[in-house]
C-alpha positions in Angstrom: 0.0 0.0 0.0 1.5 3.3 -1.1 1.8 6.1 1.4 -0.2 9.4 1.0 3.2 11.1 0.5 4.1 8.7 -2.4 0.6 9.1 -4.0 0.9 12.9 -4.0 4.4 12.7 -5.5 3.0 10.5 -8.3 0.0 12.8 -8.8 2.3 15.8 -9.0 4.1 14.1 -11.9 0.8 13.4 -13.7 0.3 9.7 -12.8 -3.4 8.7 -12.5 -4.7 7.1 -9.3 -6.6 3.9 -9.2 -10.1 3.6 -7.9 -8.8 2.0 -4.7 -6.1 4.7 -4.2 -8.7 7.5 -4.6 -11.1 5.8 -2.2 -8.4 5.3 0.4 -7.4 9.0 0.1 -11.0 10.3 0.5 -11.6 8.0 3.5 -8.4 9.3 5.0 -9.7 12.9 4.6 -12.8 12.1 6.6 -11.0 10.1 9.3 -8.2 12.8 9.5 -5.5 10.3 8.5 -4.8 12.6 5.6 -3.8 16.1 6.7 -5.2 19.4 5.5 -1.9 20.3 3.7 -2.0 16.9 1.9 -5.6 17.6 0.8 -4.5 21.0 -0.5 -1.6 19.4 -2.4 -4.0 17.0 -4.0 -6.3 19.8 -5.1 -3.5 21.8 -6.6 -2.1 18.7 -8.4 -5.6 17.9 -9.7 -5.9 21.4 -11.1 -2.4 21.5 -12.7 -2.3 17.9 -13.9 -6.0 17.2 -14.4 -8.1 14.2 -13.5 -9.0 11.5 -16.0 -12.6 10.4 -16.4 -11.9 7.3 -14.4 -10.3 9.4 -11.6 -13.2 11.8 -11.6 -15.7 9.0 -11.4 -13.7 7.3 -8.6 -13.5 10.6 -6.7 -17.2 11.2 -7.1 -18.1 7.8 -5.8 -15.6 7.9 -2.9 -17.0 11.3 -1.9 -20.6 10.0 -2.1 -19.7 7.0 0.0 -17.9 9.1 2.7 -21.2 9.5 4.6 -24.9 8.4 4.7 -27.3 7.9 1.8 -31.0 8.6 1.5 -32.9 5.3 1.3 -34.3 4.4 -2.1 -37.8 3.2 -2.8 -39.6 5.3 -0.3 -42.5 6.0 -2.7 -43.8 4.7 -6.0 -43.0 8.0 -7.8 -39.8 8.3 -9.8 -37.1 10.2 -7.9 -35.7 13.0 -10.1 -33.8 16.2 -9.1 -32.5 19.3 -10.9 -29.3 21.2 -10.3 -28.3 24.7 -11.6 -24.8 25.8 -12.0 -25.8 29.2 -10.6 -27.6 32.3 -11.8 -28.9 35.7 -10.9 -32.6 35.9 -10.0 -32.7 32.1 -10.4 -35.7 31.2 -8.4 -36.5 28.3 -10.7 -36.1 25.6 -8.1 -38.8 27.2 -6.0 -41.3 26.7 -8.8 -39.8 23.6 -10.3 -39.9 21.3 -7.2 -43.7 21.8 -6.5 -44.5 21.5 -10.2 -42.5 18.3 -10.6 -44.2 16.7 -7.5 -47.6 17.8 -8.9 -46.7 16.1 -12.2 -46.0 12.7 -10.4 -42.4 12.9 -9.4 -40.5 12.6 -6.1 -38.0 15.4 -5.6 -35.3 15.2 -2.9 -33.8 18.7 -3.3 -30.6 19.2 -1.4 -29.7 22.8 -2.2 -26.9 25.3 -1.5 -26.3 28.8 -0.3 -25.3 31.8 -2.4 -21.9 31.4 -4.1 -20.0 34.4 -5.5 -22.4 36.7 -7.2 -25.2 34.0 -7.6 -28.0 33.5 -5.1 -28.7 30.3 -3.1 -32.0 28.4 -2.8 -31.4 27.9 0.9 -31.1 31.6 1.6 -34.3 32.2 -0.3 -36.2 29.6 1.6 -34.9 30.9 4.9 -36.4 34.3 4.2 -39.7 32.7 5.1 -40.2 33.1 8.8 -39.6 29.9 10.7 -38.7 27.8 7.6 -36.3 25.0 8.5 -33.6 23.9 5.9 -31.6 21.9 8.5 -33.5 18.6 8.2 -32.2 15.3 9.6 -31.9 12.4 7.2 -34.8 10.8 9.0 -37.0 13.8 8.3 -35.9 13.9 4.7 -36.8 10.3 4.2 -40.2 10.7 6.0 -41.1 13.7 3.8 -40.2 11.8 0.7 -42.2 8.8 1.8 -45.3 10.7 2.7 -45.1 13.8 0.5 -42.5 13.2 -2.2 -40.7 16.5 -1.5 -38.3 18.3 0.7 -36.0 21.2 0.1 -33.1 21.3 2.5 -29.4 21.8 3.1 -26.6 19.3 3.2 -26.3 17.6 6.6 -23.1 16.6 8.4 -23.9 13.0 7.6 -24.2 13.5 3.8 -21.0 13.8 1.8 -18.7 15.0 4.6 -15.7 14.8 2.1 -17.3 17.5 0.0 -17.5 19.9 2.9 -13.8 19.3 3.8 -12.6 19.7 0.2 -14.7 22.7 -0.7 -13.5 24.7 2.3 -9.9 24.1 1.1 -10.8 24.7 -2.6 -12.0 28.2 -1.7 -8.8 29.2 0.1 -6.4 27.5 -2.3 -7.8 28.9 -5.5 -8.8 25.5 -6.8 -12.6 26.1 -7.2 -12.8 26.4 -11.0 -11.7 22.9 -12.1 -13.9 20.7 -14.2 -13.1 17.4 -12.4 -13.5 18.8 -8.9 -16.7 20.6 -9.8 -18.1 17.4 -11.3 -17.3 15.4 -8.2 -18.7 18.0 -5.9 -22.0 18.3 -7.7 -22.6 14.6 -8.5 -21.5 13.2 -5.2 -24.3 15.2 -3.5 -26.8 13.9 -6.1 -25.8 10.3 -5.9 -26.6 10.2 -2.1 -30.1 11.3 -3.0 -30.7 7.9 -4.6 -32.0 9.4 -7.8 -33.6 7.8 -10.8 -32.5 10.7 -13.0 -31.0 14.2 -12.9 -31.5 17.3 -15.0 -28.6 19.8 -15.1 -29.4 23.5 -15.9 -26.0 24.7 -17.3 -26.0 28.5 -17.1 -24.0 30.2 -19.9 -23.2 33.9 -20.2 -21.7 37.1 -18.6 -23.4 36.4 -15.3 -22.7 32.7 -15.1 -19.6 30.9 -13.8 -19.2 29.6 -17.3 -19.1 32.5 -19.6 -19.0 30.6 -22.9 -20.9 27.6 -24.3 -17.6 25.8 -24.8 -16.8 26.0 -21.0 -20.3 24.7 -20.2 -20.0 21.9 -22.7 -16.6 20.8 -21.2 -18.2 20.5 -17.7 -21.3 18.7 -19.2 -19.0 16.2 -21.0 -17.2 15.5 -17.7 -20.5 15.1 -15.8 -22.0 13.0 -18.6 -19.0 10.6 -18.5 -19.2 10.2 -14.8 -23.0 9.7 -14.8 -22.5 7.0 -17.4 -19.9 5.3 -15.1 -22.2 5.4 -12.1 -25.4 4.6 -14.0 -27.3 7.9 -13.4 -29.4 9.0 -16.3 -28.8 12.8 -16.9 -30.1 15.5 -19.2 -28.4 18.8 -19.8 -30.2 22.0 -20.5 -27.9 24.9 -21.5 -29.6 28.3 -20.8 -28.7 31.9 -21.1 -27.4 33.9 -18.0 -26.8 37.5 -19.1 -30.0 39.1 -17.8 -31.7 38.3 -14.5 -34.3 35.5 -14.5 -37.7 36.9 -13.8 -38.4 40.3 -12.3 -36.8 40.1 -8.8 -33.3 39.7 -7.3 -33.0 39.1 -3.6 -34.1 36.4 -1.2 -37.6 37.3 0.0 -38.5 39.1 -3.3 -37.6 36.0 -5.3 -39.6 33.5 -3.2 -42.5 35.9 -3.2 -42.3 36.1 -7.1 -42.2 32.3 -7.2 -45.3 31.9 -5.0 -47.2 34.4 -7.1 -46.1 32.7 -10.3 -47.4 29.4 -9.2 -50.8 31.0 -8.4 -51.0 32.8 -11.7 -48.3 32.9 -14.3 -44.6 33.9 -14.5 -42.6 36.3 -16.5 -42.0 34.9 -20.0 -38.4 33.8 -19.6 -38.9 32.4 -16.1 -41.9 30.4 -17.3 -40.1 29.1 -20.3 -37.1 27.8 -18.5 -39.1 26.3 -15.7 -41.5 24.4 -18.0 -38.5 23.1 -20.0 -36.6 21.9 -17.0 -39.7 20.2 -15.3 -40.6 18.6 -18.7 -37.1 17.1 -18.9 -37.6 15.7 -15.4 -41.0 14.3 -16.3 -39.5 12.7 -19.4 -36.6 11.2 -17.4 -39.1 9.8 -14.9 -41.1 8.2 -17.7 -44.2 10.0 -16.7 -44.5 11.2 -20.3 -43.5 9.4 -23.5 -42.3 12.5 -25.5 -41.0 15.9 -24.7 -44.0 17.5 -26.3 -46.3 15.5 -24.0 -44.1 16.4 -21.0 -44.3 20.1 -21.7 -48.1 19.9 -22.1 -48.3 18.0 -18.8 -46.3 20.7 -17.0 -48.3 23.5 -18.5 -51.6 21.9 -17.6 -50.5 21.2 -14.0 -49.3 24.8 -13.6 -52.7 26.1 -14.9 -54.5 23.8 -12.4 -52.7 25.5 -9.4 -51.9 22.1 -7.9 -48.3 23.1 -7.6 -49.3 26.2 -5.7 -50.9 24.0 -3.1 -47.8 21.7 -3.0 -45.6 24.8 -2.4 -47.6 26.0 0.6 -47.9 22.5 2.1 -44.1 22.2 1.9 -43.6 25.6 3.5 -45.9 24.8 6.4 -44.5 21.2 6.8 -40.9 22.6 7.3 -42.0 25.2 9.8 -42.5 28.2 7.7 -45.2 30.8 8.2 -46.2 32.4 4.9 -48.7 34.9 6.2 -46.4 36.1 9.0 -43.6 36.6 6.4 -45.9 38.6 4.0 -46.9 40.8 7.0 -43.3 41.3 8.0 -41.8 42.2 4.7 -44.8 44.4 3.7 -43.8 47.0 6.3 -40.6 47.8 4.4 -40.7 51.0 2.3 -38.8 50.7 -1.0 -36.8 53.4 -2.8 -38.2 54.2 -6.3 -36.0 54.4 -9.4 -37.6 56.7 -11.9 -37.0 57.0 -15.6 -35.3 60.3 -16.5 -36.3 60.2 -20.2 -38.8 58.6 -22.6 -37.5 55.4 -24.2 -37.2 51.7 -23.7 -35.8 49.5 -20.9 -32.4 48.3 -22.0 -30.8 44.9 -21.3 -30.0 44.7 -17.5 -26.5 43.5 -16.6 -27.3 40.7 -14.3 -23.8 40.5 -12.8 -23.7 44.2 -11.9 -27.2 44.0 -10.4 -26.3 40.9 -8.3 -23.2 42.6 -6.9 -25.2 45.7 -6.1 -27.8 43.7 -4.2 -25.0 41.8 -2.3 -23.6 45.2 -1.2 -27.1 46.0 0.1 -27.0 42.8 2.2 -28.7 40.2 0.0 -25.6 37.9 -0.1 -22.3 37.2 1.6 -18.7 38.2 0.9 -17.4 35.8 3.6 -19.3 32.8 5.1 -19.9 34.6 8.4 -21.7 37.6 6.8 -25.3 38.3 7.9 -27.9 38.2 5.2 -30.6 40.7 5.0 -33.4 38.6 3.5 -35.4 41.8 2.6 -32.6 43.3 0.5 -33.1 43.2 -3.3 -34.6 44.7 -6.4 -38.0 44.5 -8.1 -37.9 45.3 -11.8 -41.2 46.8 -12.9 -40.7 46.5 -16.7 -39.0 43.9 -18.8 -36.2 44.7 -21.2 -37.6 46.3 -24.4 -40.6 47.7 -22.6 -41.5 51.3 -23.5 -41.5 53.8 -20.6 -42.1 57.5 -20.2 -40.1 60.1 -18.2 -41.2 59.9 -14.6 -42.3 56.3 -14.7 -41.1 54.1 -11.8 -39.0 51.4 -13.4 -37.6 49.6 -10.4 -37.8 49.4 -6.6 -34.9 48.9 -4.2 -35.3 47.2 -0.8 -33.2 46.8 2.3 -33.7 46.7 6.0 -31.1 49.4 6.4 -32.3 52.7 4.8 -28.8 53.8 3.9 -28.0 50.6 2.1 -31.4 50.8 0.4 -30.6 54.3 -0.9 -27.1 53.3 -2.1 -28.6 50.4 -4.0 -31.2 52.7 -5.6 -28.4 55.1 -6.7 -26.5 52.2 -8.3 -29.7 51.1 -10.2 -29.8 54.3 -12.1 -26.6 53.2 -14.0 -27.6 49.5 -14.2 -31.2 49.8 -15.4 -30.7 52.0 -18.5 -33.2 53.7 -20.8 -32.4 53.3 -24.5 -33.7 55.2 -27.5 -34.7 52.0 -29.4 -35.8 48.6 -28.2 -33.1 46.1 -27.4 -32.9 43.0 -29.6 -34.2 40.1 -27.4 -33.0 36.5 -27.8 -36.0 34.3 -28.8 -35.4 31.8 -26.1 -33.4 31.3 -22.8 -32.7 27.7 -23.9 -29.6 27.4 -26.0 -29.3 23.6 -26.4 -30.4 20.3 -24.8 -28.3 17.1 -24.4 -30.4 14.1 -23.4 
């Protein structure tokens, strides 16, 4: 048996590790037989020398097996999940999970917090007064068995190796590596005991992957590993230049999602949500064609069944919707007013996200306090005609000074143009199934 020191020396020189060597190294991380400097050395070697498909698959499985798994077969409904690589205003999961359950799927959604300039589903859910994201594995399994849905955070028992590695990736500058990203995402999905996975691969100026080529490289890595471990997966590549929907910020986004399930959503938000849920329905064999799947989702949305599923989940996990609405309605927003006649230009999602983080909607370091009220409500879509004096956006924050600073920033982010901007016909770029 090779020592950790010898394995690291070989990896530094580009030699691949066997499945057994990778498994032993990951086990050593969790049991603390492998030191933090040795883990950091592995991460740097993985970035500089790369990981083969076989190594990435071995790392993914070893990480998945480093802790507990959610029991399979808790209900008769196919167990399908969705994961996004991160966006601005991306409240899709909040609509998608209830819609998927109403369509006949079981959805064990283990979500994350905001990362960089992108928002996190857990932070949005926790803006609901009393909502619990810290569920035990027993609670997760009970909710799946009886209700086919939970939305929660990663527990200490699930994929502990990922928590150890991610903390070091952040401080060693090894976050943006295809193999390590693949293993981090898929290990958390494997422990959910899925029958299928849909990946929303965000592409654009406000995405972690700015180009389609970068997104395809990650998708190819994930596709290869999913094939190795026997997990059916579909990739939906979608645009991430402008915000999704009309709100950015934790409470504002969950409020928009709830209203959308009761009525209808902004065009882009509705399109990408229906497409992702339809791909989940197809993977779960609830429909026989993608056209049938899309029609099923649209019909379920119109029936408002998903709106009921949403509120049942909120209440089941301790949230008080009415109390939340009453609390946030007391906040007075700052108005952003059009200075001239014209058209709403394309909104730079990344700049908007950074401005809302400055106002308290996100974190710069893990210990930062989140102001769940902070955010922006856009009142007009890009291309809409407005008149001088029209209110075009609202800025929110619990701190009045931060709210006013955010409002001032919005004057340069939400611009008025002389002619309508050219809109892309669809948020969806491509689909791999």
